[in-house]
N, C-alpha and C positions, 0 to 999 in steps of 0.2 A: 489624607488619602492621596495616593499617587494618581489614580485614574478613576473617573466617574463617567459613565454613559447614562444620559437622562432621556428617556422617551424616544430612543432611536427607532425611526421607521424608515424602511427603504422599499420602494415599489418598483417593480418591473412590469412590462405589459402582461396583464392577465394574472399577476401574482404579487402578493405582499411578502417579500422575503424576510423582513424584520418588522415586527409590530410592537411598538411602544416598549422597547427593551431598556431595562435599567440594570446596570452592572457596576459594582465597585471593586476595585483592586487596590489593596493596601500596600504601602512600602514594604519590601522584603517579604512578599507573599507569593506563593505558588498557587495560582488559581486555575483549576482545570475547567475546561469548557467541553461539555459532553452534549451530544444530540444525535438523533438518527439522521440518516441521509436526507438532505433537503430541509433540515431544521433551521438553517440560516446562519450556521457558525462561520463559514468562510465569508459570506456576505458581510456579516458584522465586523470581522477582522479587516476586511477590505475597506470598510468605512473608516475604521480606526486608523488604518495605514495610509489613508488619503487616496486610495484607488477609486472609491466611490464617494459621492457626496450625499449625506442623508437627506431625505425629503422632509423629515421632521426630527426634532430633538437636538441635543447638543452634547459636545464632548468637553470634559473638564480635565485639565492636567494640573495637579496641585491646587485645585480649587478655582482655577482660572479657565474661563470658556475660551476654546480655541476653534479655529476653522482651518482644515487642511484642504488645499487645492490639488496636491499631488504628494507622492511619497517623500519628496524632499522636505516638505513642511513637517511631515510626521517625524522624519529623522532628526530635523533641527529641534524638535520638541522633546527628543530623547527616546523616541520609540524605534525599536529595531525588530525586524521580522525575519525569521528563518523559515523559508518556504519548504514544503515537502520535497519539491524538486529543486536541488541546489542551483543557485545562480552564480556559478563560478566559471571562469575561463580556463579550460583544461590545460592549455599550453603555457599559461602564466605560472609563475612561482606563487607560493603562499603570500609573500610580501607584496607582489604586484597585484594580486587579487584583493588583498585587504585594503591597499591604499587607492584602489581604483575608484575614481570619482571624488576623492578627498586628498588628492596628491599634494604632498609637501615638496617644496622646491628649494634649491640652494644655488649659490653662485651670484656673482655681482648683478647679473641681469635676470636672475630667477628662471633660468632656462634648463636647469638640470634637476631631475627628480632626486629627492633626498631619500634614497632607499635605505642608507644606514640608519637614519633617524626612525624611519618606519619599522625597520627590522628590530631596533632596540625596544621600541614600544610594544611590538608583537611579543617579544620574549618576556617583557614585564607582565603583560596580560596573561600569557601562557603560564608563567610561574605562579601568578597570584591565584589562578583558578584551576591549576593542575590540568591544563588543556594539552600539554605535551605535543607541540607541533614544531617541525623543522621549518623556519621561515624561508629557507632557500630551496625547499623541495618543490618540484613541479606538481601541480594539482593532479594531473592525469596519472601520476605514479602513486598516488595516495589511496589507501583503503577507504571505503565509504564512511566508516566511523570517524576517520581523521578529517575527511572533507567536511563533515558536519561540524567538527570543532573549528575549522577554518571559518565557516559561516558564522558561528557564535563569536569568534574573535573579531570578525568584520563589524558586527554590531557594537561590540564593546570598544573597538577602535574609534568608532564614531561617537563614543561616550553615551551610548544608550543605557538608560536605567530602567526601561520597561521593555521586556522582550516578549515577542509572540512566537512560539514554537509550534509549527503546524505539522502534526503527525510525525514527531521527530524520531520515533523508533521504528518506522515502517521498513527501513532497510538495514537494521542493525541485528547483530547476533545478541543472544542473552547477556553475554559478558559485556558487550558494548552498550547494551541498555543500562546496565548497572553503572558503568563508567559515566554515561550521560547523566544519570540521576545524581551521582556524586558531584558532577559539575554544576548541576542545577542547585543542589544544596549549598555549594560554595558561593554561587551567585546570590542566592537568597541571604546568606550570612553577611554578604557585603552590602545588603540593602536593595539589591536589584529585585524588581517585581517581574513575575513571569506569568504570562497567560499560556497555558499548556493545552493545545487542542489535541484530543485523542479519542479514538473509538474503543480503546482497550480499558475496560472497567477496572481491572486489577491495577493498572498503572495509575489511574486517577486515585484509587484508594491508597496506593502505596506512597505517592510522592506529593499529593496536593494538600494544601492547608484548607482550602475550601473548594467546593465543586458546584458549578452552576450548570443546570440542564436546560437545553432548549428543545422545544417541540413545536413544529409548524410555525416557526418564526416568533414564538413567544417564550419568555422565561417561565418555566414550570416551577422552578424552585432553586434555592441555594442551600447546600448542606455541607457537612464536614464528614471526613472518613469515619470519625468516631460515632457519628449519629446515623450513618448510612450503612448499607450492605450492597453487595453486588446485585442481588435480586431487586432491592428497592430502586437502585439507580436504573437498572434495565427497565423496570416498570414505568419509571418517570419518563424515560426516553421514548418508549414505544406506546405507552398508554394502556398496556395490558400486561398480564403476567407472562414472563418469557422463561423457557427452560434453557439454562446455560450449559447443559450437559447433552452431548450427542448420544442419543439412545440407539444402539444398534446391537443386533445379535451377532454371534461369532460368524465370521465369513465361511463360505463353503466353496472354496476355489475349484474351478473346473479346468478345462483345457486352456492352454496358453493362447491368448488373443494377439498380444503385441510382443514381438521379438525384435530387439535391437542388438546387433552384433558388431563390435569393433567400429562403432560409428565415429566418423571424423567430420566436423563441420567448421567452416570459417565464418567469421563475422563480416560486416560490410567493409572493414579495413583490411581484410585478408588474414587476420590473426586466427589461429586455431583456437576455438573456444570450447569445442567438444572433442575430446582427445581419446579415441579408442574406447568409447563407452559401451558397456553391455547392460541390458535391462530386459526383464521379462515381466509382463502383467497378465494375469490369468482372469478368465471369466469369473465373476462373482467375488472379486477382491478389489480393494482400494490400495494402490501403492502411492504413497505420498512422498514427494521429493522435498527435502529441506535444504536450504543453502542461502548464503548471502547473495543478494542480487548481483549479477555480473559474473557468475561463475559458470556460465554456459547454459543455464536453464532456458533462457529465451531462445537460443539457437537450437537447442534440443527439441523444444516444442514446435518450432517452426519447421524443422526437418520432418518430424513425425506427421505434421498436418499439411505438408506439401507447399509451405510458404518459402522454404529455403532448400536449395539443392545440396546434399551432402557431397563431400569430396572423397569419402571412403566409407566402407562398411555397408551393412544392409539393414533394412527395416522391413519386417513382414507383419501383415495383419491377417490373422486366421491362416497362417502358413503361406500367404501369397505375397511376393514382393510388391511394394507400393510404388506406383507411378507418381512422381513428385509434382503433382499439380493439385490445387485445392479441390477442384470438382471431382477428380479421380479419388481422392481420399474421402470426400463426402460420400461418393457412391459406394465406397467400400464399407460404409456403415460407421463412420467416425463423426462424433460431435466435438466441437471445439469452442471453448470459452477462452479467447485470447487475453493476454495481460494488457494489451494496449487497445482499449475499446474503440477509440476514435480512428486509429490507423487500420486495424484489422477486424474489428468487431461489428461496425455499423457504418452506414452512410448518413452523416449528420444532417444533410439537407433533405433526406427522405423522411416520410412520415413514420410514426411508430408502426402503423399497420404494414407499410411496405418493408420495413426492416425486419419485421417478424416473419416474413416469408422469403427472405433473400436467398435461402438455400433450397426452397421448395416451390418457388413461384411458377416453375415450368411444369409442375406435376399436377395431377388432379388431387383435390378438388379446386385448386387455385387457378388452373389453366384449362381452357377448353380449346384444344388445338393451339393456334397462335394467339388466342384471345385470353386476357386475364379475366377471371371471374371475380369482380370487385365485391359482390355480395358475400361470397365465400371467404374472401380475405378479411372483410369487415367482421364477419361472425367469429372467425378465428382470433382476430386482434382483440375483439371485445372480451372473449373468454380469457385470453392470456393476460390482458391488462388487469383483469379482476383476480385471476388465480395467483399472479406474481406481484400483486400490490404495486403496480407501476403508477406512480403519482402523476396524473395528467388530467386536464379537463377533457381531453378527447384523444381517441386513438389516431386521429388525423393530425395531431400536433407534430411538427418536425422534431426529430430526436435532438437536434441542436438546442432546442428550448428546454430540454430536461437537465436536471442536475446530473453530476457524474455517476452517482449511485443508481439513479433511475435509468440512465443509459445502460449501466451494467445489467440491470434487471431485464431490460429488453433483450439483451444478448442471451442471458441465461434462460429466459422464457422460450426463445426460439430454439435453442440447442436441446433443451430438456423435453421438448414437446413432441419428439418423434422417437421411434424405436431405433436403437443403435447397438453396435457390438462393442465399441470402444468410446469412452468419454475422456477427452483430454481437457482438463480445467486448469488454467494458469491464473493464479490469484483470483479465484472465483468470487470471493466476497470483498474484494478491495473496494473501499469507499461505502460499504453498506452498514446499515444500523443493525443492532443486535437482533431485532425481530426478523429482519430479512436474512441475516446470517443463519439464524435458527431454521428458517424455512428452507434455504438453499442447502444447508447441511443435510437436512432430512431428505431432500430430493436427491442429493448425491448418493446417500445411503440407499434410497429407494432404487436408483439405477443399478447399484451393485446387487441388490436383492432380486432385481429382475433378471440378473444374469450377465449384465454388461461388465466388461473390464474397465476399471476407472484409474486414470493417472491424474493425480492432483499435484500441482507445483505451487508452493506457497512459501512466502517469507515469514508467515505467522506461525510460530511454533505451536501455539495453542491449537490452531486449526489443524496442523499436521498431526499432532498427537491425538486430537479428537477423532479424526477421520481414518487414519492409517490402519490397515491390517498388516502392512509391512512398511517400514520407514527407511527410505534410502537417503543418504546424505551426499550431496554433490559439492565438490570443491575442485576448482581449476579444471573443469571439463571432464571430470571422472566421477563415478560413483565410488566413494571411498569406503563406505560400509552400508550394510543393510541390516536393520535392527528390528527387534520385536518391540513395538511401542509400549507394550504392557510391562516390559522390563527395563527399557531405556529411561534415562533421566534427561532433563533439559540441559543440565551441565555437560553431560557426555556429548549430546548432539551439538551443543554450542561450541565445544572444543573441536569437534570434527568439522563444523562449518567454518571455523577459523583456520583450519589446516593443522591442528594439533591432534595427537592421538591420546585418548585417556590411558593412564598407566596400565590398567589391567589388560586392556586390549593389546598394547605393545608387548607386555610380558608373555601373554598367551601366544602371540604370533611368533615371538622369538623362540619359544619352547616347542614350536611346531604344532600348536594347538589348532582347533577348528577355526575356519574363517568366520568372520562376522560374530566373534565372541562379544558378548555384552556383560560387563561387570558393574558392580556398584561403585567402584573407585573412580576417581577422575577429577 
């Protein structure tokens, strides 16, 4: 066996993140690690990679007990980790990023970096595993999918033969997903072992040789795709039966609530990221925007919710121009679930109870003049913690002590618990388990059925197709098409997300046909 974890236990103040975990990963095996939010997957991998030291248990590599004091020890033992958020220097080339930390030198005094040797080895690795990367390209100029290949090359350059891939498809198009799976199969064929952390059940079923499910810090079981089903895996993860289908009646759209006309927005570097965008969302409908991360979705949402000042165009809510300040947008009846929960969604040092009233603390019943009504805040917090299944020993626990998914639940609970005209939800289920996803999807549909206009921005195509009454595809700052999700296919949407036009659409437009034509070709 390549890797064995025996009785791994990791404790933090007030919580046992991993409890007596046993796990075996064989040579040349793709082993998927599934678990609901807070199940202990990330903690376990951080123990394996030397970021945490286990309180109990041992790690064995090829049958030998090892102890890692830091990631350098893990790398030396042949373990490589590709984090969900890439660890690359944007202004460096591919070669410079790959050799960073393991620089080879040349010259009589060893004072010159041997870039040519590193470059040759990168090409060899790329060709061996069909990674297709230009070693001279600057990382900031590469698409997201290619940057991920650079991360994989980095681990192979260090001669890692056990890879940990943490949510590797979260920022990829469907076509890039399949390319990644082909790379994983190539690595497996060469004898490399892969631990594949994912919350997407269909991916685990499609690529893994074995699947281990964690729940509440324990191993619930290990199975194979042949023995399992999506429903069985979901039940193992959550501990109850889960509906994997979003049940919703046909939308009954009303008046237009959100109007975006010719919107232009710049990012922090001054680059135009939203470029003449038009969009409308009506009461009683869900418009979902699909797109690869980095095509202007973030800046669009920030402009709509008052977090970023546009440089051109107009935004109207219920026919009135929006004053670009978060409080003004809030008062206009807008709820916002931001994609960056720590930056824009909560105050980590505040308690859960305090975060749950961040946008209503100055109103009754939470305020009596200038005085906060702590009893009312506690009652509301207790109710929302229970309703939204926020895993915490107390509503007065600081949000910084929660896992990422539970932090997200705090934000969703706060925004969904008041009447609104417009709900803007960016990555609303990022980091959540299937049970919480089921619940939040049901609540989003409930907001639509109450008459709210709903704008969902998500990189998860399954989520987009499940929720959308209309599906808009965003590429390089523009809405390039608006589709009926009942007629569209993931292949068509994936091509549009990558900047390509499905053949049927191109032919229809060239012939002067209707706009937003959807065909089965592509």
